C-alpha positions as CSV (number, residue, x, y, z in Angstrom):
1,M,6.1,-19.5,-23.6
2,P,4.5,-15.9,-22.4
3,A,1.2,-16.8,-23.7
4,L,0.7,-19.1,-20.8
5,F,0.9,-16.5,-18.9
6,L,-2.4,-14.9,-20.1
7,F,-4.7,-16.5,-17.5
8,R,-3.2,-16.1,-14.5
9,I,-4.1,-12.9,-13.2
10,P,-8.3,-12.9,-12.4
11,M,-10.2,-10.6,-14.9
12,A,-12.2,-8.3,-13.2
13,A,-16.2,-8.5,-12.5
14,E,-17.9,-8.2,-16.1
15,P,-20.0,-5.2,-16.2
16,A,-23.7,-5.9,-15.6
17,A,-25.7,-6.7,-18.5
18,T,-27.9,-3.5,-19.1
19,A,-25.4,0.0,-18.1
20,S,-26.5,2.3,-15.2
21,S,-28.4,4.9,-16.5
22,V,-25.8,7.2,-16.2
23,E,-23.4,5.1,-18.4
24,S,-26.1,4.6,-20.6
25,E,-26.5,8.7,-21.3
26,V,-22.3,9.5,-21.1
27,L,-22.6,7.1,-23.8
28,R,-25.6,9.0,-25.3
29,I,-23.7,12.1,-25.0
30,R,-20.9,10.8,-26.8
31,S,-22.5,9.8,-29.8
32,I,-24.0,13.9,-30.3
33,M,-20.0,14.7,-29.8
34,E,-19.3,12.6,-32.5
35,Q,-21.9,14.6,-34.5
36,G,-20.5,17.1,-34.4
37,Q,-24.1,18.8,-32.0
38,F,-21.9,20.3,-29.4
39,G,-24.8,22.8,-28.4
40,E,-27.0,19.8,-27.6
41,A,-24.2,17.1,-26.1
42,L,-23.4,20.4,-23.7
43,V,-27.2,20.7,-23.1
44,A,-27.4,17.2,-22.2
45,A,-24.5,16.9,-19.9
46,D,-25.3,19.7,-17.6
47,A,-28.2,17.9,-17.1
48,L,-26.3,14.7,-16.5
49,H,-24.4,17.5,-14.2
50,E,-27.1,17.9,-12.1
51,R,-27.6,14.5,-10.9
52,V,-24.1,13.3,-10.8
53,P,-22.2,16.6,-10.3
54,Q,-18.4,14.9,-9.9
55,N,-18.8,12.4,-12.3
56,R,-15.1,12.6,-14.0
57,D,-16.6,12.0,-17.5
58,V,-19.8,14.2,-17.4
59,N,-17.2,16.9,-16.3
60,Y,-14.7,16.3,-19.0
61,M,-17.6,16.2,-22.0
62,R,-19.4,19.4,-20.4
63,A,-15.6,21.0,-20.8
64,V,-15.1,20.1,-24.5
65,C,-18.3,20.9,-26.0
66,L,-17.9,24.2,-24.4
67,R,-14.4,25.2,-26.0
68,Y,-15.6,23.4,-29.2
69,L,-18.8,26.7,-28.7
70,Q,-15.8,28.8,-28.5
71,R,-16.9,29.7,-24.6
72,V,-12.8,28.6,-23.3
73,P,-13.1,30.6,-20.5
74,E,-16.3,28.3,-18.8
75,A,-14.3,25.5,-20.6
76,L,-11.5,26.1,-18.0
77,A,-13.8,26.5,-15.4
78,V,-15.3,23.3,-15.7
79,L,-11.7,22.2,-16.0
80,D,-10.9,23.3,-12.7
81,E,-13.4,21.9,-11.2
82,L,-12.6,18.5,-12.3
83,E,-9.1,18.6,-11.5
84,G,-10.2,19.5,-7.8
85,T,-11.9,16.0,-7.7
86,H,-10.3,14.1,-10.3
87,P,-6.3,15.6,-10.0
88,G,-5.0,12.2,-11.4
89,F,-7.0,12.6,-14.9
90,S,-4.8,13.2,-17.3
91,R,-6.9,14.1,-20.4
92,L,-8.5,17.4,-18.4
93,Y,-4.7,18.8,-18.5
94,Q,-4.6,17.9,-22.3
95,E,-8.2,19.5,-22.9
96,R,-6.5,22.4,-20.5
97,G,-4.0,22.7,-23.0
98,H,-6.2,22.9,-26.1
99,C,-7.9,25.6,-24.1
100,H,-4.8,27.5,-23.6
101,V,-3.9,27.0,-27.6
102,A,-7.7,28.7,-28.5
103,L,-6.7,31.4,-26.6
104,R,-3.0,31.7,-28.3
105,D,-1.1,31.6,-24.9
106,A,1.8,29.2,-25.4
107,A,3.3,29.1,-22.1
108,K,0.2,28.0,-20.3
109,A,-0.9,25.6,-22.9
110,I,3.0,23.9,-23.1
111,D,2.5,23.1,-19.5
112,A,-1.2,22.0,-19.8
113,Y,0.2,19.4,-22.3
114,Q,3.2,18.4,-19.9
115,R,1.4,18.1,-16.5
116,A,-0.7,15.6,-19.2
117,V,2.1,13.0,-21.3
118,N,4.0,13.6,-17.3
119,R,1.0,11.6,-16.0
120,N,-0.1,9.5,-19.6
121,P,2.7,9.4,-21.9
122,S,0.4,7.9,-24.5
123,L,-1.2,10.8,-25.1
124,T,-0.2,11.2,-29.1
125,A,-2.0,14.4,-29.2
126,S,-0.6,16.0,-26.5
127,W,3.3,15.2,-27.6
128,A,2.1,16.6,-31.2
129,K,0.8,20.1,-29.8
130,L,4.3,19.8,-27.6
131,Q,6.0,19.0,-31.2
132,T,4.4,22.8,-32.9
133,L,4.7,24.9,-29.9
134,Y,8.5,24.0,-28.8
135,R,9.6,24.6,-32.3
136,M,7.0,28.1,-31.9
137,V,8.8,29.1,-29.0
138,G,12.1,28.2,-30.4
139,Q,13.1,25.0,-28.1
140,P,13.7,22.9,-30.9
141,Q,15.7,19.8,-28.4
142,N,12.3,19.9,-26.4
143,A,10.7,19.7,-30.0
144,A,12.8,16.8,-31.3
145,T,12.5,15.1,-27.8
146,A,8.2,15.5,-28.1
147,A,8.6,14.3,-32.0
148,A,10.3,11.2,-30.8
149,H,7.4,10.0,-28.5
150,V,4.6,10.7,-31.7
151,E,7.0,8.7,-33.3
152,M,7.0,5.7,-30.6
153,A,3.9,6.5,-30.1
154,T,2.9,5.7,-34.5
155,K,4.8,2.2,-33.7
156,L,2.3,0.5,-31.2
157,A,-0.4,-1.6,-31.7
158,P,-3.8,0.8,-31.5
159,A,-4.9,-1.7,-29.1
160,V,-2.0,-1.1,-27.2
161,L,-1.5,2.7,-26.9
162,T,-5.7,2.6,-26.0
163,A,-5.2,0.5,-22.9
164,T,-1.8,2.3,-21.9
165,G,-3.9,5.4,-21.8
166,L,-7.0,3.8,-19.5
167,L,-4.4,2.8,-17.1
168,C,-2.9,5.5,-16.5
169,D,-6.0,7.2,-16.4
170,G,-7.3,4.3,-14.0
171,D,-9.5,2.6,-16.0
172,I,-8.1,-0.5,-15.1
173,A,-10.7,-2.9,-16.0
174,E,-11.4,-1.2,-19.6
175,A,-7.4,-1.4,-20.1
176,E,-7.5,-5.2,-19.2
177,R,-10.5,-6.0,-21.5
178,L,-9.0,-4.3,-24.5
179,I,-5.6,-5.8,-23.8
180,R,-6.2,-9.5,-22.6
181,P,-7.6,-10.0,-26.8
182,Y,-5.1,-8.5,-28.3
183,L,-2.0,-10.8,-26.3
184,L,-4.5,-14.1,-27.6
185,K,-3.4,-13.0,-31.0
186,H,0.2,-11.4,-30.2
187,P,1.8,-13.7,-27.3
188,V,5.2,-12.2,-28.0
189,D,4.4,-8.5,-27.8
190,V,6.3,-6.9,-25.3
191,E,4.7,-3.8,-24.8
192,A,1.7,-5.2,-24.8
193,M,3.1,-8.0,-21.8
194,R,4.9,-5.2,-19.9
195,L,1.1,-3.3,-20.2
196,L,-0.5,-6.3,-19.0
197,A,2.4,-6.8,-16.2
198,R,1.2,-3.4,-14.8
199,I,-2.6,-4.1,-14.8
200,A,-1.5,-7.2,-12.5
201,L,0.3,-4.3,-10.1
202,E,-2.3,-2.1,-10.0
203,R,-4.7,-5.2,-8.8
204,D,-1.9,-6.3,-6.1
205,V,-1.4,-9.8,-8.1
206,V,2.3,-9.3,-7.6
207,H,3.6,-12.5,-8.0
208,D,2.2,-12.5,-11.9
209,A,3.4,-9.5,-12.9
210,D,7.4,-10.8,-11.7
211,L,6.3,-13.9,-14.0
212,L,5.0,-12.0,-16.7
213,L,8.3,-9.3,-16.9
214,E,10.6,-12.2,-16.4
215,A,9.3,-13.3,-19.4
216,V,9.4,-9.6,-21.2
217,L,13.0,-9.1,-19.8
218,E,13.9,-13.1,-21.7
219,L,12.8,-11.1,-24.8
220,A,14.2,-7.7,-24.3
221,P,16.9,-7.7,-21.7
222,D,17.6,-4.0,-22.4
223,Y,14.4,-2.3,-22.2
224,R,14.3,-0.7,-19.3
225,A,11.3,1.0,-18.2
226,A,10.0,-2.9,-18.0
227,R,13.2,-4.0,-15.6
228,Y,11.8,-0.8,-13.9
229,D,8.8,-2.3,-13.1
230,Y,9.9,-5.8,-12.2
231,V,12.2,-4.1,-10.0
232,R,9.1,-2.4,-8.4
233,A,7.3,-6.2,-8.4
234,L,9.9,-7.4,-7.0
235,M,9.7,-4.5,-4.1
236,R,6.1,-5.6,-3.5
237,R,7.2,-9.0,-3.0
238,H,9.5,-7.8,-0.6
239,K,12.0,-9.5,-2.8
240,Y,14.8,-7.0,-1.4
241,G,18.6,-8.6,-1.9
242,P,16.9,-9.5,-6.3
243,A,14.9,-6.0,-6.1
244,L,18.7,-4.3,-5.4
245,K,20.6,-6.3,-8.0
246,Q,18.0,-5.2,-10.9
247,I,18.3,-1.6,-9.7
248,E,22.1,-1.5,-9.3
249,M,21.7,-3.0,-13.1
250,L,19.7,0.4,-14.0
251,L,21.9,2.3,-12.5
252,E,24.9,0.9,-14.6
253,A,23.2,2.4,-17.6
254,E,22.1,5.1,-16.1
255,P,23.8,6.2,-13.0
256,A,22.7,9.7,-12.5
257,N,18.9,8.8,-13.1
258,R,17.4,10.1,-10.1
259,V,14.0,7.7,-10.2
260,Y,16.4,4.7,-10.1
261,R,18.8,6.4,-6.9
262,T,15.6,7.3,-5.6
263,T,14.0,3.6,-6.1
264,Q,17.9,2.2,-4.8
265,A,17.6,4.1,-1.3
266,T,13.9,2.7,-0.7
267,V,15.5,-1.0,-1.3
268,F,18.2,-0.2,1.3
269,V,15.5,0.4,3.3
270,G,13.8,-2.8,2.3
271,T,17.3,-4.9,3.5
272,G,17.7,-2.7,7.2
273,D,21.1,-0.7,5.4
274,H,18.9,2.6,6.5
275,E,22.3,4.5,7.1
276,R,23.1,4.1,3.2
277,A,19.5,4.9,2.5
278,L,19.7,7.7,4.5
279,G,23.1,9.2,3.2
280,L,21.2,8.1,-0.8
281,Y,18.2,10.8,0.1
282,R,20.2,13.3,1.0
283,E,22.2,13.4,-1.6
284,L,19.4,13.6,-3.8
285,L,18.1,16.2,-1.8
286,K,20.8,18.4,-2.7
287,D,19.4,18.8,-6.1
288,A,15.7,19.3,-5.0
289,P,15.6,21.1,-2.1
290,R,11.9,21.3,-2.7
291,Q,11.2,18.1,-3.3
292,A,8.6,16.9,-0.1
293,D,9.0,13.3,-0.8
294,L,12.2,13.3,-0.5
295,H,12.1,15.2,2.8
296,L,9.5,12.3,4.2
297,S,12.1,9.4,3.8
298,V,14.7,10.8,5.2
299,A,12.6,11.0,8.0
300,H,10.8,8.2,8.3
301,T,14.5,7.1,7.5
302,L,15.8,8.5,10.5
303,K,12.7,7.9,12.6
304,T,13.8,4.4,12.2
305,L,17.2,4.9,13.1
306,G,15.8,6.4,16.4
307,R,17.1,9.8,15.7
308,R,13.8,11.1,16.5
309,D,15.2,15.2,16.5
310,E,16.4,15.4,13.4
311,A,13.1,13.1,12.4
312,I,11.0,15.8,12.9
313,E,13.1,18.6,11.7
314,A,12.6,16.7,8.4
315,Y,8.5,16.3,8.8
316,H,9.0,20.3,9.5
317,Q,10.9,20.3,5.9
318,A,8.0,18.0,4.5
319,A,5.3,19.9,5.3
320,A,7.2,23.2,4.5
321,A,7.8,21.8,0.7
322,R,4.4,21.6,0.4
323,P,2.3,23.1,2.6
324,D,-0.7,20.9,2.2
325,F,1.4,17.4,2.7
326,G,-1.1,15.4,4.7
327,D,1.7,13.0,5.1
328,A,4.3,14.7,7.0
329,Y,1.5,15.9,9.6
330,W,0.6,12.6,9.9
331,S,3.9,11.2,10.1
332,L,4.3,13.9,13.0
333,A,0.9,12.9,15.1
334,N,2.0,8.9,14.3
335,L,5.7,9.9,17.0
336,K,2.7,9.4,19.5
337,T,5.0,11.7,21.2
338,Y,5.3,15.2,19.2
339,R,2.3,17.5,20.0
340,F,1.0,20.3,17.8
341,T,0.8,23.7,18.3
342,D,-1.9,26.1,17.8
343,A,-1.0,27.6,14.3
344,E,-0.3,23.7,13.4
345,L,-3.8,22.8,14.2
346,D,-5.1,26.1,12.3
347,A,-2.8,25.0,9.3
348,M,-4.2,21.3,9.3
349,R,-7.6,22.5,9.8
350,T,-7.6,24.7,6.7
351,H,-6.0,22.3,4.1
352,E,-8.3,19.6,5.6
353,A,-11.1,21.6,4.7
354,A,-9.9,23.1,1.5
355,P,-12.0,21.8,-1.8
356,G,-8.4,21.5,-4.0
357,T,-7.1,19.3,-1.3
358,R,-6.2,15.5,-2.4
359,L,-7.9,12.6,-1.1
360,D,-5.1,11.0,0.3
361,D,-3.6,14.3,2.1
362,R,-7.2,14.8,3.4
363,Y,-7.6,11.2,5.2
364,H,-4.0,11.4,6.6
365,L,-4.5,15.3,7.3
366,C,-7.8,14.0,9.1
367,F,-5.6,11.0,11.0
368,A,-3.4,13.8,12.4
369,L,-6.2,16.2,13.6
370,G,-7.5,13.0,15.8
371,K,-4.0,13.0,17.0
372,A,-3.5,15.9,18.1
373,L,-7.4,16.9,19.5
374,E,-6.8,13.5,21.6
375,D,-3.8,14.9,23.0
376,R,-5.9,18.0,24.1
377,G,-8.7,16.0,25.8
378,E,-10.7,17.1,22.9
379,Y,-12.4,14.2,22.6
380,E,-15.2,14.7,20.9
381,A,-13.4,16.1,17.8
382,S,-10.9,14.0,18.1
383,F,-13.4,11.5,17.2
384,G,-15.4,13.1,14.8
385,Y,-12.0,13.5,13.2
386,Y,-10.8,9.5,13.2
387,E,-14.7,9.0,12.0
388,R,-13.9,10.9,9.0
389,G,-10.3,9.8,8.3
390,N,-11.4,6.0,8.1
391,A,-14.3,6.3,5.9
392,L,-12.3,8.8,3.2
393,K,-10.0,6.1,3.6
394,K,-12.2,3.1,3.5
395,S,-14.2,4.4,0.5
396,E,-11.3,3.3,-2.0
397,S,-10.7,0.0,-0.3
398,E,-11.9,-3.0,-1.7
399,Y,-11.6,-5.3,1.8
400,S,-13.9,-7.6,2.4
401,A,-14.8,-9.3,5.4
402,E,-17.0,-12.3,4.5
403,F,-13.6,-13.0,2.9
404,V,-11.8,-13.7,6.3
405,E,-14.1,-15.2,8.1
406,R,-14.5,-17.9,5.0
407,N,-10.8,-18.6,5.3
408,T,-11.3,-19.3,9.5
409,A,-14.0,-21.9,8.0
410,Q,-11.7,-23.5,6.4
411,Q,-8.9,-23.3,7.7
412,K,-10.8,-25.3,10.5
413,V,-11.8,-28.0,8.6
414,V,-8.6,-28.6,6.9
415,C,-6.2,-28.3,9.8
416,T,-7.5,-30.6,12.2
417,A,-5.1,-32.5,14.9
418,E,-5.7,-35.3,13.0
419,F,-4.2,-33.5,9.7
420,F,-1.1,-32.7,11.7
421,A,-0.6,-36.2,13.6
422,A,-0.2,-37.8,10.3
423,R,1.9,-34.8,9.5
424,R,4.0,-35.2,12.3
425,S,7.5,-35.8,10.5
426,H,7.0,-33.1,7.9
427,G,9.0,-29.4,7.5
428,C,12.6,-28.3,7.9
429,P,13.3,-28.8,11.4
430,A,15.5,-25.4,12.1
431,P,14.4,-23.7,15.2
432,D,15.7,-20.0,14.2
433,P,12.4,-18.0,13.4
434,I,10.2,-16.8,16.5
435,F,6.6,-15.4,15.5
436,I,4.5,-13.2,16.8
437,V,1.3,-13.1,15.5
438,G,-2.6,-11.2,16.7
439,L,-3.3,-7.8,15.6
440,P,-1.4,-4.8,14.8
441,R,-1.7,-2.4,18.2
442,S,-1.5,-5.4,20.2
443,G,2.0,-5.1,22.0
444,S,3.8,-7.2,19.4
445,T,6.1,-4.3,18.8
446,L,7.1,-4.3,22.1
447,L,7.2,-8.4,22.6
448,E,10.1,-8.1,19.7
449,Q,12.2,-5.4,21.6
450,I,11.6,-7.4,24.7
451,L,13.3,-10.6,22.5
452,A,15.5,-8.0,20.0
453,S,17.5,-7.3,23.4
454,H,18.6,-10.8,24.1
455,S,21.8,-11.6,22.8
456,Q,20.9,-14.4,20.6
457,V,18.1,-13.0,18.8
458,E,18.0,-11.1,16.3
459,G,14.8,-8.2,15.3
460,T,13.9,-8.1,11.7
461,M,10.9,-6.4,10.1
462,E,7.6,-7.5,9.5
463,L,8.2,-9.9,6.8
464,S,6.2,-10.7,4.0
465,E,7.4,-14.7,3.5
466,I,4.4,-16.4,4.5
467,A,1.9,-14.9,2.8
468,T,3.7,-14.5,-0.4
469,Y,4.0,-18.5,0.0
470,T,0.5,-18.9,0.4
471,V,0.0,-16.8,-2.4
472,D,2.1,-19.4,-4.4
473,L,-0.1,-22.3,-3.9
474,E,-3.3,-20.1,-4.5
475,G,-1.7,-21.2,-8.1
476,Q,-4.0,-19.9,-11.1
477,N,-7.6,-19.5,-9.2
478,R,-8.0,-16.6,-7.6
479,D,-11.4,-16.9,-7.3
480,A,-12.5,-15.3,-3.8
481,A,-15.4,-18.1,-3.5
482,N,-13.5,-21.1,-4.1
483,R,-9.6,-20.2,-2.9
484,R,-7.1,-23.4,-3.0
485,Y,-5.8,-22.0,-0.1
486,P,-5.6,-23.8,2.7
487,A,-7.4,-26.9,1.4
488,V,-4.0,-27.3,-0.5
489,L,-2.0,-27.9,2.4
490,A,-3.4,-31.6,1.9
491,E,-1.8,-32.1,-1.1
492,L,2.0,-30.9,-0.3
493,S,4.0,-33.4,0.2
494,P,6.8,-34.1,3.4
495,E,9.5,-32.9,0.2
496,E,7.7,-29.8,-0.4
497,C,7.0,-29.0,3.1
498,A,10.3,-28.9,4.2
499,R,11.5,-26.9,0.5
500,Y,9.1,-24.6,1.9
501,G,10.9,-24.3,5.0
502,E,14.2,-24.2,3.6
503,R,13.1,-21.2,1.3
504,Y,11.8,-19.2,4.2
505,L,15.0,-19.3,6.1
506,A,17.3,-18.4,2.5
507,D,14.6,-15.8,1.6
508,T,14.6,-14.1,5.1
509,R,18.5,-14.6,5.3
510,V,18.5,-11.0,4.1
511,Y,17.2,-9.8,6.9
512,R,19.7,-11.1,9.5
513,G,22.9,-11.0,11.3
514,S,24.6,-13.5,12.9
515,K,23.0,-14.9,16.0
516,P,21.6,-17.7,16.0
517,F,17.8,-16.9,16.6
518,F,15.3,-14.0,14.7
519,I,12.3,-12.6,14.9
520,D,9.2,-12.0,12.4
521,K,6.7,-10.0,13.5
522,M,4.3,-10.0,10.9
523,P,0.5,-10.0,13.2
524,N,-1.6,-11.4,9.7
525,N,0.4,-14.1,10.3
526,F,-1.9,-16.1,12.6
527,R,-3.7,-17.1,9.7
528,H,-1.4,-19.0,8.8
529,I,-0.3,-20.9,12.0
530,G,-1.1,-24.3,10.5
531,F,1.0,-23.9,7.5
532,I,3.8,-22.7,9.5
533,H,3.9,-25.8,11.6
534,L,4.2,-28.3,8.6
535,I,7.2,-26.3,7.1
536,L,8.9,-25.2,10.6
537,P,7.7,-27.4,13.1
538,N,10.3,-26.3,15.8
539,A,9.8,-22.3,15.2
540,K,8.6,-20.5,18.1
541,I,4.7,-18.7,18.1
542,I,3.9,-16.1,20.0
543,D,0.2,-14.5,19.8
544,A,0.6,-10.9,21.3
545,R,-2.9,-10.1,22.4
546,R,-4.5,-7.4,23.8
547,E,-7.7,-6.7,25.6
548,P,-10.3,-6.4,22.6
549,M,-11.9,-2.3,23.4
550,A,-8.7,-1.0,23.3
551,C,-7.0,-3.1,20.8
552,C,-9.8,-2.4,18.1
553,F,-10.0,1.0,19.2
554,S,-6.2,2.0,18.6
555,N,-6.4,0.3,14.8
556,F,-9.5,2.5,14.0
557,K,-7.1,5.5,15.2
558,Q,-4.1,4.5,13.8
559,L,-3.3,5.1,9.7
560,F,-1.5,1.8,8.0
561,A,1.2,2.8,5.5
562,S,-0.1,-0.4,3.5
563,G,-2.4,-3.3,3.9
564,Q,-4.7,-3.5,7.1
565,E,-7.7,-2.7,5.3
566,F,-9.8,-4.5,8.2
567,T,-9.0,-1.3,10.2
568,Y,-11.5,1.5,8.9
569,S,-14.4,0.5,9.7
570,L,-15.3,-0.4,13.4
571,E,-17.2,-2.8,12.1
572,D,-15.0,-4.7,10.2
573,I,-12.4,-4.1,13.1
574,A,-14.7,-6.2,15.7
575,R,-15.8,-8.8,12.8
576,Y,-11.6,-9.3,12.3
577,Y,-10.8,-9.6,15.8
578,R,-13.6,-12.1,16.1
579,S,-11.9,-14.4,13.8
580,Y,-9.4,-13.7,15.4
581,V,-10.0,-15.2,18.7
582,E,-12.4,-18.3,16.5
583,L,-9.1,-19.6,14.7
584,M,-6.4,-18.5,17.8
585,E,-8.7,-20.8,19.3
586,H,-8.8,-23.0,17.0
587,W,-4.8,-23.9,17.1
588,D,-4.9,-23.8,21.0
589,A,-7.5,-26.9,20.2
590,V,-5.3,-28.7,17.8
591,L,-1.9,-27.9,17.9
592,P,-2.0,-27.8,22.0
593,G,0.7,-25.7,23.9
594,R,2.2,-24.6,20.0
595,V,1.8,-21.3,20.6
596,L,2.5,-18.9,23.9
597,R,-0.6,-16.5,24.7
598,V,1.1,-13.4,25.5
599,Q,-1.2,-11.2,27.4
600,H,0.1,-7.1,27.1
601,E,-1.6,-6.0,29.9
602,A,-0.1,-8.8,32.0
603,V,3.8,-7.4,30.5
604,V,2.6,-3.8,31.8
605,D,1.7,-5.6,35.2
606,D,4.7,-7.8,35.1
607,L,7.1,-7.1,33.4
608,E,9.7,-9.9,34.2
609,G,8.0,-12.6,34.9
610,S,6.7,-12.0,31.4
611,V,9.6,-12.0,29.8
612,R,10.7,-14.9,32.2
613,R,7.5,-16.8,30.1
614,I,8.5,-15.6,26.8
615,L,12.3,-16.4,27.0
616,D,11.3,-19.9,28.5
617,H,9.0,-20.9,25.7
618,C,11.8,-19.8,23.0
619,G,14.2,-22.1,24.8
620,L,16.0,-19.3,26.1
621,P,18.1,-18.3,29.0
622,F,16.5,-15.3,30.8
623,E,18.9,-12.1,30.4
624,P,18.5,-8.6,32.4
625,A,19.1,-6.6,29.4
626,C,15.4,-7.9,28.1
627,L,14.3,-5.9,31.3
628,E,15.7,-3.0,29.6
629,F,14.7,-3.4,26.2
630,Y,14.1,0.6,26.1
631,K,17.6,0.3,25.7
632,T,18.8,-1.5,22.8
633,E,19.4,0.3,19.8
634,R,18.3,-1.2,16.6
635,S,16.1,0.1,13.7
636,V,12.1,-0.1,14.4
637,R,9.4,0.4,11.7
638,T,6.3,0.4,12.9
639,A,3.9,2.8,14.6
640,S,5.2,2.0,18.5
641,S,8.8,2.5,17.9
642,E,8.7,5.8,19.3
643,Q,6.6,3.9,22.4
644,V,9.3,0.9,22.9
645,R,12.1,3.2,23.0
646,Q,11.0,3.7,26.4
647,P,10.6,2.4,29.1
648,I,6.7,0.1,29.8
649,F,4.0,2.6,31.2
650,R,0.4,2.0,32.0
651,E,-1.2,5.1,31.0
652,G,-2.2,3.6,27.4
653,L,-3.9,0.7,28.9
654,D,-7.3,2.2,29.2
655,Q,-7.1,5.1,26.7
656,W,-9.8,3.9,24.5
657,R,-12.3,4.9,27.8
658,N,-12.0,8.5,27.2
659,F,-14.2,7.5,23.2
660,E,-16.6,5.3,25.1
661,P,-19.7,7.4,24.4
662,W,-19.0,6.9,20.8
663,L,-17.9,3.0,20.5
664,G,-21.2,1.8,21.6
665,E,-21.7,-0.1,18.3
666,L,-18.2,-1.7,18.5
667,K,-19.2,-2.8,21.7
668,R,-22.0,-4.5,20.4
669,L,-20.6,-5.8,17.4
670,L,-18.0,-7.4,19.7
671,G,-20.1,-9.3,21.9
672,P,-19.2,-11.3,25.4
673,L,-15.1,-10.2,23.7
674,A,-16.1,-6.9,25.1
675,G,-16.6,-7.6,28.6
676,P,-18.9,-6.0,30.9
């Protein structure tokens, strides 16, 4: 059975028939090194380094050559340079260990090898060196642990061991190309199956990782590492109820395991049990008071609970634990109401400019500096940091505007008025859900808070179930140019539509209390209104709309925790907004009256009139509490969490105009939507 899963995960694009000149030269130099000609290889590697100074493999080869030529201090200097550009590359730490062995510095060698195996447990050479070094310094228990890892590695098939190392170092495509042929010949090798599942997780093909890991656990139910990967896959799919059961199984076996306990706290956050999550995080901090990530998790949870002052203190503790921790500074900025001191600004600038700062810390710092300088009225400098932060973030994204535009065109072809008329009786009749759709930063959190202030409505979060079902509908075909969805909607029977609706209600039950209605505020569901209508014809849908320039620039200023990859360039944002408007106009035409459009500016100008209109659309009686939404105590996770805890204000409506001198391209790309 597991072999059936082998073809579900899409292969990476095949390499070009002719490798690039850099790749060809890397292969040539590697061949020279294999012949032991390290002097000749170094000359060639240094020449290539002039062309591609930050190339990982070139710098690694230079360091290896220098060590073999007994120029160890120079090798260490190259490795320091390599760490600045590729800090996650495990083999640089292994090579550093080899250098320190050559210098007879056991302590530094042990530290380097430990760093190597922490990043890549498949580095058998590092484990073997650690075994020897631990014995030499009188640490027999650690030596035994290293020996066990060496023995374990010898039991793995060479293809699995090599592919694991490639995956750990980020060479996902090469790992996949190596493990697939092996799995075809050995379809029940649980290590290989788990490795393919990990590759699927890296490629964000989470549904297939889920299936593979289920198969692994059928074959090896006591395989804890695979069960933990399964927890990760469930969490990525926002299936927190099943994830909680799985992590509890792991904790039964290892109740003191800090990784499992931290993950359990994160699962509690996913289920909305923030108080239990907070208690767990604080308990974990007792044994690791300098762990910056834990302080950050505490702060995020306090922020969600509305405990702003405590959250600020926890963010400060995270930054104190790791001074270049970009996420701590950005999280303070993302409160929207926090103001940085001069000293904090100087520290942020210093860390952002430091050559050793990691990429993710750097772009977090850029977004934080952009917000801090905007608050001070230094708009040109602010825009510069926003622009730099977006460019850095986009450099690690594979977002395609063409895919969204193609999907929009396909929705219009498939989901016609005649299509829906022929399926009038489809779906689950339950009226429980209220979907709020649109773009991020469009006022949707305000609408959610207003509705959640009603006695009959439960506020939840941005739920991923609808998007997950559309992935299910795609099946095995993940060809971006030939997607099955939305065309597959025509194949759904009345019974299947009803089952999807019932499944949605069951899957979202974990986020609800006892109130009859609940909110799903996933903005991107505007792309799935046709599917929602088929499976939940009585659900209410609200389109949160904001003036285009304000909405687009607000997204450009926002660094999202995950997803929303279209926001990291002005061109991508403009094209996405245009596709959104085009598709919403289509839904208005083929499903007239199905979607209520709520303009954010109108809510600000006439709160009561807008509230009454929203409640009428949802079939709810007017309640004054909806006008005092800012008094409602509930967890809010989005970027607007602090803003919706204050009375409504107009100040933010035209903030984008402070940056108008630098937004000409955005205006041009939006065209008539941008207005005069």
